[in-house]
PASE-104777 format. One record per residue (C-alpha): residue number from 0; residue in one letter; x, y, z. Coordinates in steps of 0.1 Angstrom, whole numbers, plus 5000, padded with zeros to 4 digits. Example, Ala and Ser with C-alpha at 12.3 -4.5 7.8 and 13.67 -1.06 7.14 Angstrom:
> 0|A|5123|4955|5078
> 1|S|5137|4989|5071
This chain:
> 0|M|0773|6466|9679
> 1|E|0747|6449|9657
> 2|T|0761|6434|9625
> 3|M|0750|6416|9594
> 4|K|0756|6382|9611
> 5|R|0722|6383|9629
> 6|F|0704|6380|9596
> 7|E|0724|6350|9584
> 8|K|0700|6323|9595
> 9|E|0670|6338|9577
> 10|A|0692|6346|9547
> 11|R|0704|6310|9544
> 12|E|0668|6298|9544
> 13|L|0660|6321|9516
> 14|L|0692|6312|9497
> 15|G|0682|6276|9499
> 16|Q|0650|6283|9479
> 17|M|0667|6303|9452
> 18|T|0676|6290|9417
> 19|L|0711|6295|9402
> 20|E|0697|6322|9380
> 21|E|0681|6341|9409
> 22|K|0713|6340|9429
> 23|A|0733|6354|9400
> 24|V|0707|6381|9392
> 25|I|0706|6394|9427
> 26|L|0743|6403|9425
> 27|S|0735|6434|9404
> 28|G|0712|6464|9406
> 29|S|0679|6467|9389
> 30|N|0685|6503|9377
> 31|F|0708|6532|9386
> 32|W|0700|6534|9423
> 33|E|0681|6502|9433
> 34|T|0690|6466|9440
> 35|K|0669|6437|9425
> 36|D|0641|6419|9443
> 37|V|0630|6382|9443
> 38|A|0593|6388|9443
> 39|R|0583|6351|9447
> 40|L|0602|6349|9480
> 41|G|0591|6383|9493
> 42|I|0625|6398|9489
> 43|E|0621|6435|9482
> 44|K|0646|6457|9464
> 45|V|0661|6487|9482
> 46|M|0675|6521|9472
> 47|V|0710|6533|9477
> 48|T|0720|6570|9472
> 49|D|0749|6593|9472
> 50|G|0762|6611|9503
> 51|P|0783|6616|9523
> 52|H|0776|6650|9539
> 53|G|0739|6648|9532
> 54|L|0714|6629|9511
> 55|R|0715|6631|9473
> 56|K|0685|6612|9462
> 57|Q|0676|6617|9426
> 58|A|0639|6613|9420
> 59|G|0641|6619|9382
> 60|G|0671|6616|9359
> 61|S|0700|6596|9374
> 62|D|0737|6602|9373
> 63|H|0768|6599|9395
> 64|L|0782|6634|9389
> 65|G|0756|6656|9406
> 66|I|0742|6669|9373
> 67|N|0705|6661|9376
> 68|E|0682|6674|9403
> 69|S|0679|6657|9437
> 70|V|0654|6660|9464
> 71|P|0660|6687|9490
> 72|A|0680|6676|9520
> 73|T|0702|6692|9547
> 74|C|0737|6699|9534
> 75|F|0761|6695|9563
> 76|P|0797|6707|9561
> 77|T|0819|6684|9541
> 78|A|0843|6660|9557
> 79|A|0873|6683|9551
> 80|A|0855|6707|9574
> 81|T|0840|6684|9601
> 82|A|0874|6666|9605
> 83|C|0887|6699|9619
> 84|S|0861|6697|9647
> 85|F|0879|6667|9662
> 86|D|0845|6660|9676
> 87|T|0834|6624|9673
> 88|E|0801|6630|9692
> 89|L|0792|6657|9667
> 90|L|0799|6634|9638
> 91|T|0776|6608|9653
> 92|R|0748|6634|9656
> 93|I|0753|6644|9620
> 94|G|0751|6608|9610
> 95|E|0719|6603|9629
> 96|A|0704|6633|9612
> 97|I|0714|6620|9578
> 98|G|0700|6586|9587
> 99|E|0667|6602|9596
> 100|E|0666|6620|9562
> 101|C|0673|6586|9545
> 102|Q|0644|6571|9564
> 103|Q|0620|6598|9552
> 104|E|0631|6592|9516
> 105|N|0630|6554|9518
> 106|V|0668|6551|9513
> 107|A|0684|6520|9527
> 108|V|0721|6528|9522
> 109|L|0740|6561|9521
> 110|L|0771|6560|9499
> 111|G|0796|6573|9523
> 112|P|0817|6583|9542
> 113|G|0849|6586|9521
> 114|V|0881|6578|9540
> 115|N|0908|6581|9513
> 116|I|0939|6598|9527
> 117|K|0949|6632|9515
> 118|R|0982|6622|9499
> 119|S|0984|6654|9479
> 120|P|0966|6687|9484
> 121|L|0959|6687|9447
> 122|C|0934|6658|9447
> 123|G|0902|6673|9434
> 124|R|0881|6653|9458
> 125|N|0899|6662|9490
> 126|F|0869|6682|9502
> 127|E|0851|6649|9506
> 128|Y|0878|6632|9526
> 129|F|0887|6638|9563
> 130|S|0925|6640|9567
> 131|E|0961|6632|9558
> 132|D|0961|6613|9591
> 133|P|0947|6577|9592
> 134|Y|0939|6577|9629
> 135|L|0918|6608|9628
> 136|T|0902|6596|9595
> 137|G|0892|6563|9610
> 138|K|0877|6577|9642
> 139|M|0856|6604|9624
> 140|A|0844|6578|9599
> 141|A|0834|6553|9625
> 142|S|0815|6580|9643
> 143|I|0794|6591|9614
> 144|I|0788|6554|9604
> 145|R|0775|6546|9639
> 146|G|0751|6576|9637
> 147|V|0736|6567|9603
> 148|Q|0732|6530|9612
> 149|K|0717|6538|9645
> 150|K|0687|6550|9625
> 151|G|0683|6517|9607
> 152|V|0701|6529|9575
> 153|G|0733|6514|9561
> 154|T|0764|6532|9550
> 155|S|0790|6525|9523
> 156|L|0826|6531|9534
> 157|K|0846|6542|9503
> 158|H|0867|6541|9481
> 159|F|0885|6509|9489
> 160|A|0914|6514|9482
> 161|G|0944|6535|9471
> 162|N|0921|6560|9454
> 163|N|0940|6593|9462
> 164|Q|0936|6612|9430
> 165|E|0910|6619|9403
> 166|A|0934|6618|9373
> 167|R|0929|6585|9354
> 168|R|0911|6571|9384
> 169|M|0893|6545|9362
> 170|V|0926|6527|9352
> 171|I|0955|6540|9372
> 172|D|0976|6515|9391
> 173|S|0985|6527|9426
> 174|I|1019|6512|9435
> 175|I|1020|6513|9473
> 176|D|1046|6495|9494
> 177|E|1031|6471|9520
> 178|R|1040|6492|9550
> 179|A|1025|6524|9536
> 180|L|0994|6505|9525
> 181|R|0989|6491|9560
> 182|E|0999|6521|9582
> 183|I|0985|6549|9561
> 184|Y|0961|6540|9533
> 185|L|0942|6510|9548
> 186|S|0943|6521|9585
> 187|G|0913|6544|9583
> 188|F|0892|6517|9567
> 189|E|0903|6492|9593
> 190|T|0893|6514|9622
> 191|A|0859|6521|9607
> 192|V|0853|6484|9600
> 193|K|0863|6472|9634
> 194|E|0846|6499|9654
> 195|A|0814|6505|9634
> 196|Q|0809|6476|9609
> 197|P|0794|6495|9579
> 198|W|0767|6476|9561
> 199|T|0787|6479|9528
> 200|I|0821|6489|9515
> 201|M|0825|6504|9480
> 202|C|0855|6494|9460
> 203|S|0874|6519|9440
> 204|Y|0879|6521|9402
> 205|N|0917|6520|9403
> 206|Q|0942|6491|9405
> 207|V|0963|6485|9436
> 208|N|0997|6469|9430
> 209|G|0987|6454|9397
> 210|E|0951|6443|9403
> 211|F|0918|6462|9400
> 212|A|0902|6469|9433
> 213|S|0869|6453|9421
> 214|Q|0886|6419|9417
> 215|N|0914|6422|9442
> 216|K|0910|6391|9464
> 217|R|0938|6402|9488
> 218|L|0920|6434|9495
> 219|L|0883|6422|9494
> 220|T|0887|6389|9512
> 221|E|0920|6383|9528
> 222|I|0924|6417|9544
> 223|L|0889|6431|9546
> 224|R|0871|6399|9558
> 225|D|0897|6374|9570
> 226|E|0918|6399|9589
> 227|W|0894|6427|9599
> 228|G|0862|6406|9602
> 229|F|0841|6427|9579
> 230|E|0806|6411|9577
> 231|G|0788|6433|9551
> 232|V|0785|6436|9514
> 233|V|0812|6448|9490
> 234|M|0797|6469|9462
> 235|T|0813|6485|9432
> 236|D|0817|6522|9426
> 237|W|0794|6530|9397
> 238|G|0807|6512|9366
> 239|A|0839|6498|9383
> 240|I|0835|6462|9371
> 241|V|0863|6449|9350
> 242|D|0858|6411|9351
> 243|R|0825|6402|9367
> 244|V|0833|6366|9374
> 245|K|0867|6373|9387
> 246|G|0852|6399|9410
> 247|V|0827|6374|9425
> 248|A|0856|6350|9432
> 249|A|0876|6378|9448
> 250|G|0849|6388|9472
> 251|L|0829|6415|9453
> 252|D|0792|6411|9459
> 253|L|0770|6438|9444
> 254|E|0775|6455|9410
> 255|M|0761|6489|9406
> 256|P|0744|6502|9385
> 257|Y|0726|6477|9364
> 258|Q|0742|6475|9329
> 259|G|0722|6448|9313
> 260|P|0720|6410|9316
> 261|D|0755|6402|9302
> 262|H|0773|6402|9336
> 263|D|0745|6382|9353
> 264|N|0747|6356|9324
> 265|A|0784|6355|9327
> 266|I|0781|6344|9363
> 267|I|0756|6317|9355
> 268|A|0777|6304|9327
> 269|A|0809|6304|9349
> 270|V|0791|6283|9375
> 271|K|0779|6259|9349
> 272|D|0813|6254|9333
> 273|G|0831|6252|9367
> 274|S|0852|6283|9363
> 275|L|0833|6298|9393
> 276|K|0824|6277|9423
> 277|E|0788|6278|9432
> 278|E|0798|6283|9469
> 279|E|0815|6316|9459
> 280|L|0782|6327|9443
> 281|D|0763|6315|9473
> 282|L|0785|6335|9496
> 283|A|0780|6368|9477
> 284|A|0742|6362|9474
> 285|L|0740|6354|9511
> 286|R|0757|6387|9520
> 287|I|0733|6406|9498
> 288|L|0703|6389|9513
> 289|C|0716|6399|9548
> 290|L|0718|6435|9536
> 291|L|0682|6434|9522
> 292|L|0669|6419|9554
> 293|A|0687|6446|9575
> 294|A|0672|6473|9553
> 295|K|0637|6457|9557
> 296|E|0641|6457|9595
> 297|G|0653|6492|9596
> 298|K|0626|6507|9574
> 299|K|0603|6532|9591
> 300|T|0572|6539|9570
> 301|D|0559|6575|9570
> 302|F|0589|6588|9591
> 303|R|0594|6625|9590
> 304|Y|0625|6644|9603
> 305|D|0627|6679|9618
> 306|A|0642|6700|9591
> 307|A|0647|6731|9613
> 308|A|0666|6710|9639
> 309|H|0688|6696|9612
> 310|H|0696|6731|9599
> 311|K|0705|6742|9634
> 312|L|0728|6712|9637
> 313|A|0744|6721|9604
> 314|E|0751|6756|9618
> 315|E|0766|6741|9650
> 316|A|0788|6718|9629
> 317|A|0799|6747|9607
> 318|A|0809|6768|9637
> 319|A|0827|6739|9654
> 320|S|0847|6732|9622
> 321|C|0860|6767|9616
> 322|V|0897|6771|9622
> 323|L|0911|6804|9633
> 324|L|0945|6806|9617
> 325|K|0955|6842|9624
> 326|N|0942|6868|9648
> 327|E|0966|6898|9652
> 328|E|0958|6923|9679
> 329|S|0928|6901|9688
> 330|I|0907|6917|9661
> 331|L|0883|6889|9665
> 332|P|0857|6885|9679
> 333|L|0839|6915|9665
> 334|S|0816|6937|9684
> 335|A|0781|6942|9669
> 336|D|0785|6980|9667
> 337|K|0813|6980|9642
> 338|K|0807|6992|9607
> 339|L|0817|6965|9583
> 340|A|0827|6963|9547
> 341|V|0818|6929|9533
> 342|L|0837|6922|9501
> 343|G|0836|6892|9477
> 344|E|0809|6874|9458
> 345|F|0812|6845|9482
> 346|A|0795|6867|9508
> 347|K|0762|6865|9488
> 348|Y|0768|6832|9468
> 349|P|0789|6811|9491
> 350|R|0809|6780|9481
> 351|Y|0795|6756|9507
> 352|Q|0800|6721|9492
> 353|G|0820|6703|9465
> 354|A|0810|6694|9430
> 355|G|0803|6659|9417
> 356|S|0784|6629|9432
> 357|S|0782|6645|9467
> 358|R|0764|6677|9456
> 359|I|0733|6682|9478
> 360|N|0702|6702|9470
> 361|P|0700|6721|9502
> 362|L|0667|6727|9521
> 363|Q|0678|6763|9527
> 364|L|0711|6782|9521
> 365|D|0725|6809|9543
> 366|N|0747|6836|9530
> 367|L|0769|6860|9550
> 368|C|0751|6892|9539
> 369|G|0717|6877|9548
> 370|V|0730|6866|9582
> 371|L|0744|6900|9589
> 372|E|0711|6916|9580
> 373|E|0693|6893|9605
> 374|R|0718|6903|9631
> 375|E|0712|6940|9623
> 376|I|0748|6946|9616
> 377|D|0758|6979|9598
> 378|F|0776|6968|9566
> 379|T|0781|6976|9530
> 380|F|0787|6950|9503
> 381|A|0807|6950|9471
> 382|P|0813|6919|9449
> 383|G|0850|6926|9442
> 384|Y|0853|6898|9417
> 385|S|0832|6876|9394
> 386|L|0823|6840|9401
> 387|T|0825|6832|9364
> 388|S|0858|6848|9355
> 389|D|0893|6852|9371
> 390|V|0899|6884|9353
> 391|V|0908|6913|9376
> 392|K|0885|6942|9370
> 393|E|0897|6976|9381
> 394|E|0862|6991|9385
> 395|E|0852|6963|9409
> 396|L|0884|6968|9430
> 397|E|0879|7006|9431
> 398|E|0843|7001|9445
> 399|A|0856|6976|9471
> 400|E|0885|6999|9481
> 401|K|0861|7029|9487
> 402|I|0838|7008|9509
> 403|A|0868|6993|9528
> 404|R|0882|7028|9535
> 405|E|0850|7039|9551
> 406|A|0846|7008|9574
> 407|D|0858|6999|9608
> 408|V|0866|6963|9598
> 409|V|0867|6947|9564
> 410|L|0855|6911|9558
> 411|V|0870|6897|9526
> 412|C|0854|6865|9514
> 413|I|0877|6846|9490
> 414|G|0886|6811|9481
> 415|L|0884|6784|9455
> 416|P|0854|6784|9430
> 417|D|0838|6752|9419
> 418|A|0859|6752|9387
> 419|Y|0891|6749|9408
> 420|E|0883|6716|9426
> 421|S|0858|6689|9419
> 422|E|0853|6652|9416
> 423|G|0866|6642|9382
> 424|F|0898|6662|9380
> 425|D|0927|6673|9402
> 426|R|0941|6708|9407
> 427|D|0972|6719|9389
> 428|H|0983|6743|9416
> 429|M|0974|6755|9451
> 430|K|0968|6792|9442
> 431|L|0937|6813|9447
> 432|P|0923|6831|9417
> 433|D|0941|6863|9408
> 434|S|0909|6883|9412
> 435|H|0904|6871|9448
> 436|V|0940|6879|9457
> 437|A|0938|6913|9441
> 438|L|0906|6921|9461
> 439|L|0923|6912|9494
> 440|R|0954|6933|9486
> 441|R|0933|6963|9476
> 442|A|0911|6960|9507
> 443|A|0941|6957|9530
> 444|K|0958|6987|9515
> 445|A|0927|7008|9521
> 446|N|0921|6994|9557
> 447|P|0945|6974|9578
> 448|N|0917|6959|9598
> 449|T|0910|6932|9572
> 450|V|0897|6898|9581
> 451|V|0898|6870|9555
> 452|L|0871|6843|9554
> 453|L|0886|6815|9533
> 454|Y|0863|6791|9514
> 455|S|0881|6760|9501
> 456|G|0879|6722|9501
> 457|S|0917|6718|9507
> 458|S|0948|6736|9515
> 459|V|0959|6766|9495
> 460|E|0991|6787|9491
> 461|M|0990|6820|9511
> 462|P|1016|6845|9498
> 463|W|0990|6871|9506
> 464|I|0986|6862|9543
> 465|A|1005|6893|9555
> 466|D|0976|6914|9541
> 467|A|0952|6897|9565
> 468|K|0950|6908|9602
> 469|A|0929|6877|9608
> 470|L|0922|6845|9589
> 471|L|0892|6822|9595
> 472|M|0893|6790|9575
> 473|L|0858|6779|9567
> 474|Y|0865|6750|9543
> 475|L|0831|6741|9527
> 476|G|0807|6748|9556
> 477|G|0774|6734|9542
> 478|E|0740|6751|9540
> 479|A|0744|6769|9574
> 480|G|0781|6777|9569
> 481|A|0775|6815|9568
> 482|A|0755|6814|9601
> 483|G|0783|6792|9617
> 484|A|0809|6817|9605
> 485|A|0790|6846|9620
> 486|D|0787|6828|9653
> 487|V|0825|6826|9654
> 488|L|0831|6861|9641
> 489|F|0809|6877|9668
> 490|G|0821|6855|9696
> 491|D|0789|6835|9701
> 492|V|0810|6805|9695
> 493|N|0847|6803|9705
> 494|P|0866|6788|9675
> 495|S|0879|6753|9684
> 496|G|0887|6738|9650
> 497|R|0921|6724|9644
> 498|L|0936|6716|9610
> 499|A|0932|6680|9598
> 500|E|0958|6686|9572
> 501|T|0991|6705|9568
> 502|F|0991|6737|9548
> 503|P|1026|6738|9531
> 504|Y|1040|6771|9518
> 505|R|1041|6758|9483
> 506|V|1027|6728|9464
> 507|E|1063|6718|9456
> 508|D|1069|6712|9494
> 509|N|1045|6683|9494
> 510|P|1062|6649|9496
> 511|S|1041|6635|9467
> 512|F|1047|6664|9444
> 513|A|1073|6647|9421
> 514|Y|1051|6616|9417
> 515|F|1016|6630|9416
> 516|P|0995|6621|9396
> 517|G|1019|6596|9381
> 518|G|1021|6584|9345
> 519|D|0996|6571|9320
> 520|K|0993|6537|9336
> 521|S|1006|6539|9372
> 522|V|1014|6562|9401
> 523|E|1042|6554|9425
> 524|Y|1037|6563|9462
> 525|R|1075|6568|9467
> 526|E|1071|6588|9498
> 527|S|1058|6556|9515
> 528|I|1046|6563|9551
> 529|Y|1058|6599|9550
> 530|V|1025|6615|9542
> 531|G|1015|6650|9555
> 532|Y|1029|6660|9588
> 533|R|1049|6627|9590
> 534|Y|1070|6640|9561
> 535|Y|1073|6677|9572
> 536|D|1084|6666|9607
> 537|A|1109|6642|9593
> 538|V|1127|6667|9571
> 539|K|1122|6696|9596
> 540|A|1104|6716|9569
> 541|D|1087|6749|9577
> 542|V|1051|6750|9568
> 543|Q|1024|6777|9566
> 544|F|1003|6760|9592
> 545|P|1009|6725|9607
> 546|F|0985|6696|9612
> 547|G|0965|6701|9644
> 548|Y|0969|6739|9645
> 549|G|0942|6763|9654
> 550|L|0937|6794|9676
> 551|S|0911|6802|9702
> 552|Y|0897|6834|9718
> 553|T|0909|6820|9752
> 554|T|0940|6802|9765
> 555|F|0946|6768|9780
> 556|D|0972|6753|9803
> 557|Y|0982|6716|9806
> 558|D|0994|6701|9839
> 559|K|0997|6669|9859
> 560|L|1005|6645|9831
> 561|T|1007|6609|9844
> 562|L|1014|6577|9825
> 563|N|1010|6542|9837
> 564|V|1020|6510|9819
> 565|E|0997|6481|9823
> 566|G|1008|6452|9803
> 567|N|1007|6463|9766
> 568|T|0986|6493|9774
> 569|V|0995|6528|9785
> 570|K|0969|6547|9805
> 571|G|0974|6584|9809
> 572|S|0958|6615|9822
> 573|L|0964|6652|9823
> 574|C|0947|6684|9836
> 575|V|0935|6710|9812
> 576|K|0926|6745|9825
> 577|N|0910|6774|9807
> 578|T|0932|6803|9818
> 579|G|0914|6829|9796
> 580|S|0884|6851|9800
> 581|C|0858|6833|9779
> 582|A|0844|6798|9776
> 583|G|0859|6775|9749
> 584|A|0869|6741|9738
> 585|E|0904|6727|9737
> 586|I|0914|6697|9716
> 587|V|0940|6675|9734
> 588|Q|0961|6657|9709
> 589|I|0982|6628|9720
> 590|Y|1011|6618|9698
> 591|V|1035|6589|9702
> 592|A|1071|6586|9691
> 593|S|1098|6559|9691
> 594|K|1131|6569|9706
> 595|N|1152|6538|9698
> 596|S|1135|6521|9668
> 597|T|1155|6498|9646
> 598|V|1134|6509|9616
> 599|C|1125|6543|9602
> 600|R|1096|6557|9622
> 601|P|1077|6591|9620
> 602|I|1088|6617|9645
> 603|R|1053|6616|9659
> 604|E|1020|6600|9651
> 605|L|0985|6610|9664
> 606|K|0971|6582|9685
> 607|S|0944|6598|9706
> 608|F|0925|6631|9709
> 609|H|0898|6645|9732
> 610|K|0877|6676|9729
> 611|V|0870|6693|9763
> 612|F|0847|6723|9769
> 613|L|0858|6746|9797
> 614|Q|0844|6778|9814
> 615|P|0869|6805|9823
> 616|G|0890|6793|9852
> 617|E|0876|6758|9849
> 618|E|0898|6727|9848
> 619|K|0891|6691|9839
> 620|N|0910|6659|9840
> 621|V|0914|6642|9806
> 622|E|0921|6604|9805
> 623|F|0934|6585|9775
> 624|V|0944|6549|9768
> 625|L|0970|6538|9743
> 626|D|0969|6501|9733
> 627|S|0998|6482|9717
> 628|R|0986|6492|9682
> 629|A|0993|6528|9691
> 630|F|1030|6520|9693
> 631|A|1032|6495|9664
> 632|Y|1045|6496|9629
> 633|Y|1038|6472|9601
> 634|A|1063|6445|9594
> 635|P|1054|6420|9567
């Protein structure tokens, strides 16, 4: 694994030629998206842009909320979706594709992935994060980082740390006990740093245990660098600076975006009056120089990527990320000769990504009606609801009911509109819009062969699930999400996705419910390590769908489990056999538990997973290794 260290010698030579003023100035951007240069030393500025499930490069007006237009790019499924694939190799390939698009657009650093834990299903930015589980989060993040950086483009692991809500994110103080911080909220970052060494890490806006992340020396230096060995640059989220000088001393290197000369001048003045050591400034400047040298080496002039191949990869990723949650009477897969009723505006105008800084301008956008037409499927469409209003309209329901009654199978496309979840605010509840539920109930009453396609960036309550004979969870499937869904619906792809988060029956069942999003100044993480399935297991709570759940069109058997202890490591293997009639992939999930612990431990914790593809009747041996960390808990 190549790291920033290999550029240190050259960077030190350049640093030795820089004035105090030049060293201070290089610690902030030159505009909204670019770093500064040092022209007299041949040091070029570089561009950083938003991600993380595609490239959001703004060629004109700049903002960090996804408002102004960006250049066309492939919109891959969001992290909430791809986490369900449990496929690290797929995430690496997605990273490579995004890296290629960055190369074409002369982008040096992609701002992603986001690895904040899904503490609450209400967090408005959950669509951008992988999971409630830190092990899965870290492995998926490391994979996409390796892919992007393999192409000579950096990444920015974010948002470090304790940023698990949008409410008051600029000022809120996340009060997290040390064990929960280490085992849950920092663990995904740690895995990604140690296994992939992202070029940069982005600090969050919020405070963590009384200190802003942008000037939190314990996080930015003592843990991140001294303990984990991070070698790259720490940059701010956009506008996250509180005290610029204190930030430099704490281990913050790059301030983005440029906000005028005041902060640069403050650094210069602090060095001159002795309140900031010049060695601390030198260290930050050195790390930025290493970043700029890495970007220079990685730059590929006149590179062009294969847009068609990337769209096809987006389709593959969408299909691999679908989670089949219900399939009564094996209504799926569908045969191509069925007459379908396709209901819901999402069938023509899909929700395929989240809102905010990650909003991609897609190269092309599939929709379910268009995909069905290409497949020459006999179907009739009715909108059923409006995308701009939740009001239930009887005339729309009557049209949908008539079409449903005349079909062999009904596909109902429902979910959360953009207005329900986005960067910048959290949800108030987990319910679907009334108009979406009314459409499903009317369709199911007219035709029991009703299949729900659910579009959402996070878990939702499902009091309506009895009205669905089948339920396919699409999450936010990217620009080719409709094609990927059709691949699964018609059996071209056997669904293999597994939930990366728990679906509780009610929002009140979530362990953080009583404390989320906290008060005006702070939020207390009183549930400690009992996040997601760790909590539901501990209290033996019934849930709608558990973490790791997902159905297939085939069946699998496990056999011949062996475990061997070698020092502090456990090596295991088991045989997985496809006992069904069609090819498919199984996700082997390995959990550990402590039977006789002297401290409170979760009932089970995911510590290894493997995706294995099998033909009917085929069996394969799956091997796994659990090191001492897999069995450890944090003790201060």
